[in-house]
Structures are given as structure tokens and as C-alpha cells.
C-alpha positions in Angstrom: -23.1 -13.3 -27.8 -25.7 -11.3 -29.7 -25.3 -7.7 -30.6 -27.5 -6.6 -27.7 -25.3 -8.6 -25.3 -22.1 -7.1 -26.7 -23.6 -3.6 -26.3 -24.6 -4.4 -22.7 -21.1 -5.7 -22.0 -19.5 -2.5 -23.4 -21.8 -0.5 -21.2 -21.0 -2.6 -18.1 -17.3 -2.0 -18.4 -18.1 1.7 -18.1 -15.8 3.4 -20.8 -17.0 6.8 -19.4 -15.1 6.1 -16.2 -11.8 5.5 -18.0 -10.9 9.1 -17.9 -9.4 8.3 -14.4 -6.8 6.2 -16.1 -5.3 9.3 -17.9 -3.2 9.6 -14.7 -1.0 7.1 -16.5 0.3 10.0 -18.6 1.2 12.2 -15.6 4.7 10.7 -15.5 5.2 11.4 -19.3 4.1 15.0 -18.8 6.3 15.8 -15.8 9.3 13.8 -17.1 9.2 16.1 -20.1 8.8 13.1 -22.5 5.6 14.1 -24.3 7.6 14.4 -27.5 9.1 10.9 -27.1 7.0 8.5 -29.2 8.3 5.5 -27.3 7.3 7.0 -24.0 3.9 7.9 -25.3 3.4 4.4 -26.6 4.5 2.8 -23.3 2.2 5.1 -21.3 -0.6 4.3 -23.8 -0.2 0.6 -23.2 -0.3 1.3 -19.4 -3.5 3.4 -20.0 -5.0 0.5 -22.0 -4.1 -2.1 -19.5 -5.7 0.0 -16.7 -8.8 0.4 -18.8 -9.0 -3.4 -19.2 -8.4 -4.0 -15.5 -11.0 -1.3 -14.5 -13.6 -2.8 -16.9 -13.0 -6.2 -15.4 -13.4 -5.0 -11.9 -16.6 -3.1 -12.7 -18.0 -6.3 -14.0 -17.1 -8.2 -10.8 -18.5 -5.3 -8.7 -21.8 -5.2 -10.6 -22.2 -9.0 -10.3 -21.6 -8.8 -6.5 -23.9 -5.8 -6.1 -26.7 -6.8 -8.5 -29.4 -7.2 -5.9 -28.5 -3.9 -4.1 -28.2 -2.0 -7.4 -31.8 -3.0 -8.3 -33.0 -0.8 -5.4 -30.9 2.2 -6.5 -32.7 4.9 -8.6 -29.8 5.1 -11.1 -27.9 1.8 -10.8 -31.0 -0.3 -11.4 -30.5 0.4 -15.1 -27.1 -1.1 -15.2 -26.8 -4.1 -17.6 -26.4 -6.8 -14.9 -28.9 -5.4 -12.5 -31.5 -4.9 -15.2 -30.9 -8.4 -16.6 -29.5 -7.3 -20.0 -26.2 -9.1 -19.2 -26.1 -12.4 -17.3 -23.8 -12.7 -14.3 -22.1 -15.7 -15.9 -21.2 -13.9 -19.1 -20.0 -10.9 -17.1 -17.8 -13.1 -14.9 -16.3 -14.8 -17.9 -15.6 -11.5 -19.5 -14.0 -10.1 -16.3 -11.5 -13.0 -16.2 -10.6 -12.5 -19.9 -10.1 -8.7 -19.4 -7.9 -9.3 -16.3 -5.7 -11.7 -18.1 -5.4 -9.3 -21.1 -4.6 -6.4 -18.7 -1.7 -8.2 -17.0 -0.4 -9.6 -20.3 -0.5 -6.1 -21.8 1.6 -4.9 -18.8 4.2 -7.6 -19.5 4.4 -6.3 -23.0 6.1 -3.2 -21.6 7.8 -4.4 -18.4 7.6 -6.9 -15.6 7.1 -4.1 -13.1 4.1 -2.7 -15.0 2.5 -6.1 -15.0 2.9 -6.4 -11.3 1.5 -2.9 -10.8 -1.6 -3.8 -12.9 -2.0 -7.0 -10.9 -1.8 -5.1 -7.6 -4.4 -2.6 -8.9 -6.7 -5.5 -9.7 -6.2 -7.2 -6.4 -6.7 -3.9 -4.5 -9.9 -3.2 -6.4 -11.3 -6.7 -5.8 -10.4 -6.4 -2.1 -12.4 -3.1 -2.1 -15.4 -4.8 -3.8 -15.6 -7.7 -1.5 -14.4 -6.4 1.8 -12.9 -2.9 2.1 -15.8 -0.9 0.8 -17.7 -2.0 3.9 -15.0 -0.7 6.3 -15.4 2.9 7.3 -12.4 5.2 6.4 -10.6 2.3 4.7 -13.1 2.5 1.9 -12.1 6.0 0.9 -8.4 5.3 1.5 -8.5 2.3 -0.9 -10.1 4.4 -3.6 -7.3 6.9 -3.2 -4.7 4.1 -3.4 -6.2 3.1 -6.7 -5.5 6.5 -8.1 -1.9 6.4 -6.8 -1.4 3.0 -8.5 -2.6 4.6 -11.8 0.1 7.2 -11.5 2.7 4.6 -10.6 1.8 2.5 -13.6 2.6 5.4 -15.9 5.9 6.0 -14.3 6.8 2.3 -14.4 5.8 2.1 -18.1 8.4 4.8 -19.1 10.9 3.7 -16.4 11.3 7.0 -14.6 11.2 7.8 -10.9 8.1 9.5 -9.6 8.3 12.3 -7.1 7.1 11.5 -3.6 5.4 14.9 -3.6 3.5 14.0 -6.8 2.4 10.7 -5.3 1.3 12.5 -2.1 -0.6 15.1 -4.1 -2.3 12.3 -6.1 -3.2 10.5 -3.0 -4.6 13.5 -1.2 -6.6 14.9 -4.1 -8.1 11.5 -4.9 -8.9 11.1 -1.2 -10.7 14.5 -1.4 -12.7 13.2 -4.4 -13.6 9.9 -2.6 -14.8 11.8 0.5 -16.8 14.2 -1.7 -18.3 11.2 -3.5 -19.6 9.8 -0.2 -21.0 13.3 0.7 -22.7 13.4 -2.7 -24.2 10.0 -2.2 -25.6 11.0 1.2 -27.2 14.0 -0.3 -28.6 12.2 -3.4 -30.2 9.3 -1.6 -32.9 9.6 1.0 -32.2 6.2 2.5 -28.5 6.0 1.5 -27.6 3.0 3.7 -30.0 0.8 1.8 -28.0 1.3 -1.4 -24.5 1.4 0.1 -24.3 0.0 3.7 -21.1 1.9 4.5 -23.0 5.2 4.2 -24.7 4.4 7.5 -21.3 4.8 9.2 -20.9 8.4 7.8 -22.7 11.6 8.6 -22.6 14.9 6.8 -20.8 16.4 9.7 -18.1 13.7 9.8 -17.6 13.9 6.0 -17.4 17.7 6.2 -14.7 17.4 8.9 -12.7 15.0 6.8 -13.1 17.2 3.8 -11.8 20.2 5.6 -8.6 18.3 6.7 -8.0 16.7 3.3 -8.7 19.9 1.4 -6.1 21.8 3.4 -3.6 19.0 3.1 -4.1 18.7 -0.6 -3.5 22.4 -1.4 -0.6 22.6 1.0 1.0 19.4 -0.5 0.7 20.8 -4.1 2.2 24.1 -3.0 5.1 22.4 -1.3 5.6 20.2 -4.4 5.9 23.3 -6.7 8.4 24.9 -4.3 10.5 21.9 -3.5 14.2 21.9 -4.5 13.8 18.6 -6.4 10.9 19.9 -8.4 12.7 23.1 -9.3 15.8 21.1 -10.3 13.8 18.7 -12.5 11.7 21.4 -14.1 14.6 23.9 -14.4 12.3 26.7 -13.3 10.5 28.0 -10.3 7.5 28.9 -12.5 5.4 25.8 -11.6 4.1 27.8 -8.7 1.9 29.7 -11.1 -0.3 26.6 -11.5 -1.3 26.8 -7.9 -4.4 29.1 -8.5 -5.8 26.6 -11.0 -5.6 23.8 -8.4 -7.1 26.0 -5.6 -10.0 27.1 -7.9 -10.7 23.5 -9.0 -10.8 22.3 -5.4 -13.1 25.1 -4.3 -15.3 24.8 -7.3 -15.7 21.1 -6.6 -16.6 21.8 -3.0 -19.2 24.3 -4.3 -20.7 21.7 -6.6 -20.9 19.1 -3.8 -22.3 21.4 -1.1 -24.4 23.9 -3.0 -25.5 21.8 -6.0 -25.8 18.4 -4.3 -23.4 16.9 -6.9 -20.2 14.8 -6.4 -21.6 11.3 -6.5 -19.9 10.7 -9.9 -16.6 12.6 -9.9 -15.4 11.6 -13.4 -18.7 12.8 -15.0 -18.7 15.9 -12.9 -15.3 16.9 -14.3 -16.6 16.5 -17.8 -20.0 18.2 -17.4 -19.1 21.3 -15.3 -17.4 23.7 -17.7 -15.6 25.9 -15.2 -14.2 22.9 -13.5 -13.1 21.3 -16.8 -11.7 24.7 -17.9 -9.5 24.9 -14.8 -8.1 21.4 -15.3 -7.4 22.1 -19.0 -5.8 25.5 -18.2 -3.7 23.8 -15.5 -2.4 21.3 -18.0 -1.7 23.9 -20.6 0.3 26.1 -18.2 2.2 23.0 -16.9 3.0 22.2 -20.5 4.3 25.7 -21.2 6.4 25.8 -18.1 7.8 22.3 -18.6 8.5 22.3 -22.3 9.4 25.9 -23.2 12.9 27.1 -22.4 13.0 29.8 -19.6 14.2 32.5 -22.0 11.0 32.1 -24.1 
């Protein structure tokens, strides 16, 4: 493959989207093992395996959607849709990346490898079937985020709080619904670019958003106040992170409804400074609460 083809392949696996896979480190953070080099290495392998798996699934998705992407104002420039990367080369690379992802998981544990395989299977099911089924499409996206968090927990062999899984699921479901809302706002004829959008309306998505937003904030609040969380953290101070979560959710809603954004959640988090600041401050405060003794 020539240099131009390699660059097109790298672009097609979408490294900018890999920030989603940082969820693999959530278990390390909340298990208080950020100072454990072995745990960091295992979580790093899980992160790398998820990146390989995600890159492979992006290739498969772009091969399947090439014709539709050519009609999209932004997606038409993607390597496969634009003809810079052939479907055959993309498909071959996808198979290689999937194998490498699962093998990398086996390098840590059998359970992690299975989790990576399930993530790949779920994403492929979304690409070929589930993204065309109303409601199930956004639920599948949310499940993908949960699997990322589970992969991190399996990598370091710790249990993961049911509350944390619920919060991950609800918050990612919130992002998935907001993404659909953003796509409807961005595209004049949305259903031509993503058929499932014809099944949604702004009113329906706003109703779904209202339910999931409330549930997400309530679930996180209950998580910080639960006896198990207090026992594991050794403090009741995790409740002080609630304002950052509430602000981030409301800021995201503002960007979707008032600015017409939300079609690309991962990039929105990186580009909007107040939103990024709230996430960083949340992580810092969590770190202080989890890793500093109560008497400090």
C-alpha cells in the first residue's frame, strides 16, 4: 500500500473517535489503582484493544455505507466514500484489526478477549441491522459504552459497581439521543443520509432526552450516596462531584438545542471549553476524593 493509501487507512479508522475508549480506565480510577503500574498496563491494553476493534468496525461501517455517505455533506469526504481507500483494502484491514484486538485481549485475560469480541459483534450488528431499528439503535450505542467500561474492569480483574454501569449506560444513552437530535438539526433531508432519522421527530427526541436526562442525574446522585460507594471510597465526599455532572449535562443540552451541535459527541467534548473544563474538573475532584486520605 502506498503512503497515500496508508494515510487514508489511518483516517478511516478514526483515531479522533478513540477518546470514547478512555472509559476503559474508569475501573482503574474508581478501584484506586491509578498508582499501580500493572493495573495501568492492563487497562492500557484494554484501551488499545478497544481502539483496534473500533477502527475495524468503522472500516466495515464505511464500506457498508459508502453510497449513502457520498450524499452526506461531511461524510462524502471520508476515505472510502471519496475513493481514496478501496473497499477491498478496507475490508482486509478490518479483519486484521479485529484479530489483533481479540488477541490483545487474550494477552491480559480470557474474559477481556470475550468482552472485546462481544463489543465487535454488537457493533457489527448495529452496522448491518440495529441502526435501522428505532430506539434499539440508540440503546445499542449505549451498550457499546457499557462494554468499554466492563472491559476496563475485566482487564484489572475488579468488580464494577452496578450503579456505575447504570450511570454509564444512561449518560451514553443521553449522548446517543442528543446525537440523533443534532443530526436532525444539521441535515435538511436527514432521512436521505440516515434512514432511521425518518422514524424520529424533534418532539419525540426531546421527550426521550427529558426522561434520560433526569434518570442520568438521579442515578449518579444515588451512586454517590449509596452505602457500597461510601464503603469503597471511604468517604461521603463523592457527592461534591454532582455539580460538575449536572453542569456538563445541561451544557450539552444547551449546545444541542441552542447551537445546533451534538452530531459528533466526541469532538464536541474536545472543542467546547466549558464542557471540557467540567469533565476535567470532575476527574480532578474525583481523584482528590479517592486518593487523598480523609484527614488531608
